[in-house]
C-alpha positions as CSV (number, residue, x, y, z in Angstrom):
1,X,13.5,-30.2,18.4
2,X,16.4,-29.9,15.8
3,X,20.2,-29.8,16.8
4,X,20.3,-26.1,16.0
5,X,17.0,-25.2,18.0
6,X,18.3,-27.3,21.0
7,X,21.6,-25.4,20.8
8,X,20.1,-22.1,20.7
9,X,18.1,-23.1,23.9
10,X,20.9,-24.2,25.8
11,X,22.8,-21.0,24.6
12,X,20.0,-18.5,25.8
13,X,18.6,-20.4,28.8
14,X,22.0,-21.6,30.0
15,X,23.8,-18.2,29.3
16,X,21.2,-16.3,31.2
17,X,21.4,-18.9,34.4
18,X,25.3,-18.8,34.1
19,X,25.1,-14.7,34.0
20,X,23.1,-14.9,37.1
21,X,25.3,-17.5,39.1
22,X,28.4,-16.3,38.3
23,X,27.1,-12.6,38.9
24,X,25.9,-13.4,42.3
25,X,29.2,-15.0,43.4
26,X,31.0,-11.8,42.0
27,X,28.5,-9.6,43.6
28,X,28.9,-11.5,47.1
29,X,32.9,-11.0,47.0
30,X,32.5,-7.6,46.6
31,X,29.6,-6.8,49.1
32,X,30.7,-9.2,51.7
33,X,31.7,-7.4,54.8
34,X,30.6,-4.0,53.5
35,X,26.8,-4.8,54.1
36,X,25.3,-2.5,56.8
37,X,21.6,-2.7,58.4
38,X,19.2,-1.6,55.9
39,X,21.3,-2.7,52.7
40,X,18.4,-5.1,51.2
41,X,15.7,-2.7,52.6
42,X,16.8,-0.1,50.0
43,X,17.8,-2.6,47.2
44,X,14.5,-4.9,47.4
45,X,12.1,-2.0,46.3
46,X,14.2,-1.0,43.7
47,X,14.6,-4.5,42.4
48,X,11.0,-5.2,42.5
49,X,10.3,-2.0,40.7
50,X,12.6,-3.1,37.9
51,X,11.3,-6.5,38.0
52,X,7.6,-5.4,37.5
53,X,8.6,-3.2,34.8
54,X,10.6,-5.7,32.7
55,X,7.8,-8.4,33.6
56,X,5.1,-6.2,31.7
57,X,7.7,-5.4,29.1
58,X,8.5,-9.2,28.2
59,X,5.1,-10.4,28.6
60,X,3.9,-7.6,25.8
61,X,6.4,-8.9,23.7
62,X,5.7,-12.4,24.1
63,X,2.2,-11.9,23.4
64,X,2.8,-9.6,20.5
65,X,5.2,-12.3,18.9
66,X,2.6,-15.0,19.6
67,X,-0.3,-12.8,17.7
68,X,2.5,-12.3,14.8
69,X,3.0,-16.2,14.5
70,X,-0.9,-17.0,14.8
71,X,-1.6,-14.3,11.9
72,X,1.1,-16.0,9.7
73,X,-0.2,-19.4,10.3
74,X,-3.7,-18.2,9.4
75,X,-2.7,-16.3,6.6
76,X,-0.9,-19.4,4.7
77,X,-3.8,-21.5,5.5
78,X,-5.9,-18.9,3.7
79,X,-3.6,-18.6,0.8
80,X,-3.8,-22.3,0.4
81,X,-7.5,-22.4,0.6
82,X,-8.3,-20.0,-2.1
83,X,-6.3,-21.8,-4.5
84,X,-9.2,-24.4,-4.5
85,X,-11.9,-22.4,-5.8
86,X,-9.4,-20.7,-8.2
87,X,-8.7,-24.3,-9.4
88,X,-12.6,-24.8,-9.6
89,X,-13.3,-21.6,-11.3
90,X,-11.4,-23.0,-14.4
91,X,-14.1,-25.6,-15.2
92,X,-16.1,-23.0,-17.2
93,X,-13.1,-22.0,-19.4
94,X,-12.3,-23.5,-22.7
95,X,-10.9,-27.1,-22.8
96,X,-7.3,-25.9,-23.7
97,X,-7.3,-23.1,-21.6
98,X,-8.8,-25.0,-18.6
99,X,-6.1,-27.5,-19.0
100,X,-3.3,-24.9,-19.1
101,X,-4.4,-22.9,-16.3
102,X,-4.7,-26.0,-14.1
103,X,-1.2,-26.9,-15.0
104,X,0.0,-23.6,-13.9
105,X,-2.1,-23.6,-10.8
106,X,-0.8,-27.0,-10.0
107,X,2.7,-26.4,-11.0
108,X,2.5,-23.1,-8.7
109,X,1.3,-24.8,-5.5
110,X,3.9,-27.5,-6.2
111,X,6.6,-25.1,-6.3
112,X,5.6,-23.5,-3.0
113,X,5.9,-26.8,-1.0
114,X,8.8,-28.1,-2.8
115,X,10.9,-25.0,-3.3
116,X,9.6,-21.9,-1.9
117,X,9.0,-23.3,1.9
118,X,12.6,-24.7,2.2
119,X,13.7,-21.0,1.0
120,X,11.5,-19.5,3.6
121,X,12.9,-21.6,6.3
122,X,16.5,-20.5,5.2
123,X,16.7,-17.3,3.8
124,X,13.3,-16.0,4.1
125,X,13.1,-15.1,0.4
126,X,10.7,-16.0,-2.4
127,X,11.0,-18.8,-5.0
128,X,11.9,-17.1,-8.3
129,X,10.0,-19.9,-10.2
130,X,6.9,-19.0,-8.0
131,X,7.1,-15.5,-8.9
132,X,7.6,-16.5,-12.5
133,X,4.3,-19.0,-12.4
134,X,2.3,-16.0,-10.8
135,X,3.2,-14.1,-13.9
136,X,2.2,-16.9,-16.3
137,X,-1.0,-17.2,-14.7
138,X,-1.9,-13.3,-15.1
139,X,-0.6,-13.8,-18.8
140,X,-2.7,-16.7,-19.6
141,X,-5.9,-15.1,-17.9
142,X,-5.2,-12.3,-20.3
143,X,-5.6,-14.6,-23.1
144,X,-9.0,-15.5,-22.5
145,X,-11.9,-14.2,-24.7
146,X,-15.2,-14.6,-22.9
147,X,-18.0,-14.8,-25.6
148,X,-21.0,-14.4,-23.5
149,X,-21.9,-12.0,-20.5
150,X,-21.9,-15.1,-17.9
151,X,-18.3,-15.9,-19.3
152,X,-17.1,-12.2,-18.4
153,X,-18.8,-12.5,-14.8
154,X,-17.0,-16.0,-14.3
155,X,-13.7,-14.4,-15.6
156,X,-14.2,-11.4,-13.2
157,X,-14.6,-13.7,-10.2
158,X,-11.4,-15.4,-11.3
159,X,-9.6,-12.5,-11.4
160,X,-10.6,-11.2,-8.0
161,X,-9.9,-14.7,-6.5
162,X,-6.4,-14.5,-8.1
163,X,-5.9,-11.0,-6.8
164,X,-6.7,-12.2,-3.1
165,X,-4.4,-15.1,-3.5
166,X,-1.5,-12.5,-4.4
167,X,-2.7,-10.7,-1.6
168,X,-2.0,-13.3,0.9
169,X,1.0,-14.5,-0.8
170,X,2.8,-11.1,-0.5
171,X,1.8,-10.9,3.1
172,X,3.1,-14.4,3.8
173,X,6.7,-13.3,2.2
174,X,6.5,-10.0,4.4
175,X,6.0,-12.3,7.3
176,X,8.9,-14.6,6.3
177,X,11.3,-11.6,6.0
178,X,10.6,-10.0,9.0
179,X,11.8,-10.5,12.5
180,X,11.6,-8.7,16.0
181,X,13.1,-5.6,15.2
182,X,16.6,-4.7,16.8
183,X,15.1,-2.0,19.4
184,X,12.6,-4.7,20.8
185,X,15.6,-7.2,21.1
186,X,17.6,-4.3,23.1
187,X,14.6,-3.8,25.5
188,X,14.3,-7.7,26.1
189,X,18.0,-8.3,26.4
190,X,18.7,-5.1,28.2
191,X,15.9,-5.6,30.5
192,X,17.1,-9.1,31.5
193,X,20.4,-7.8,32.3
194,X,19.4,-5.1,34.5
195,X,16.8,-7.3,36.4
196,X,19.1,-9.8,37.1
197,X,22.3,-7.7,37.6
198,X,20.4,-5.9,40.5
199,X,20.4,-9.4,42.4
200,X,24.0,-9.5,42.4
201,X,24.2,-6.7,45.2
202,X,21.6,-8.2,47.4
203,X,23.3,-10.4,50.3
204,X,22.1,-13.4,52.0
205,X,24.3,-15.1,54.6
206,X,23.6,-18.3,53.0
207,X,24.8,-18.2,49.6
208,X,22.9,-21.2,48.3
209,X,19.2,-20.2,48.5
210,X,20.3,-16.9,46.8
211,X,22.2,-18.8,44.0
212,X,18.9,-21.2,43.7
213,X,16.6,-18.2,43.5
214,X,18.6,-16.1,41.1
215,X,19.5,-19.2,38.8
216,X,15.4,-20.0,38.8
217,X,14.5,-16.5,37.7
218,X,17.5,-16.4,35.2
219,X,16.0,-19.8,33.7
220,X,12.5,-18.4,33.6
221,X,13.9,-15.1,31.9
222,X,16.1,-17.2,29.4
223,X,13.2,-19.5,28.5
224,X,10.9,-16.4,27.7
225,X,13.7,-14.8,25.5
226,X,14.2,-18.2,23.7
227,X,10.5,-18.2,23.0
228,X,10.9,-14.8,21.7
229,X,13.5,-16.0,19.3
230,X,11.6,-18.9,17.9
231,X,8.4,-17.2,17.5
232,X,9.8,-14.1,15.8
233,X,10.5,-16.4,12.7
234,X,7.3,-18.3,11.9
235,X,8.8,-20.2,9.1
236,X,11.7,-21.6,10.6
237,X,12.7,-23.1,13.8
238,X,11.0,-25.8,15.9
239,X,7.6,-24.3,15.9
240,X,8.1,-23.5,11.8
241,X,4.6,-23.3,9.9
242,X,4.5,-26.3,7.5
243,X,3.2,-26.3,4.0
244,X,0.2,-28.6,4.9
245,X,-2.2,-26.5,3.9
246,X,-1.0,-26.2,0.4
247,X,-0.4,-30.1,0.1
248,X,-4.1,-30.7,1.2
249,X,-5.0,-28.1,-1.8
250,X,-3.0,-30.2,-4.1
251,X,-5.0,-33.2,-2.9
252,X,-8.3,-31.5,-3.6
253,X,-6.8,-30.3,-7.4
254,X,-6.7,-34.2,-8.1
255,X,-10.4,-34.7,-6.8
256,X,-11.6,-31.9,-8.7
257,X,-9.7,-33.3,-12.0
258,X,-11.4,-36.6,-11.3
259,X,-14.9,-34.9,-11.0
260,X,-14.4,-33.1,-14.5
């Protein structure tokens, strides 16, 4: 875990614990001496109702961001995997076209690993050079002049594969630039404040069990909020998706070159 990720974890988890503990202390000072019989009997059902509603909301959000993260991981793997058949399909091109096309594909994959991936982790933006190379690949494909029907079929298949690559790429860039919407964060943070805040007006004669229970619940909520924060950005943070799939494709390129 990096320093930044550790700081974020301490900020979120520690902040929720501090909010709960300090709130209980303040709440006890306010309600002490004013508690009448049946005080907790009225508040506990309200607290349980709010807690269940928030638990359902938070659980739904965690599952949703995990599915988004998993989808981003699968999409990046598919994008890298498509490069391999694309590279192989150049075998039937004329020698000069094959060399140029393979050079562009290799350069493109290397640019994704060395330039675009760090950009995704930082700003979530695409690499201008990778965008340029995609354009050059399409431009180079446009110069092909198939002499036979079989060549036309092969080139058409190459174009379909290249189009699939572009679809996966665009989806990856979209996933990198998007995060959890502010509305969802409002529900997650607002629900945490309300749920923890309702414990402030509960009263126990011995404050230490109350502080322990509220602190534990606050820590659990804080951990789930931290999980939301790191999973909502799949290409940055401690669980960031790495470019290993593209590195594997580059290694396969070398094997294909030796074969031909």
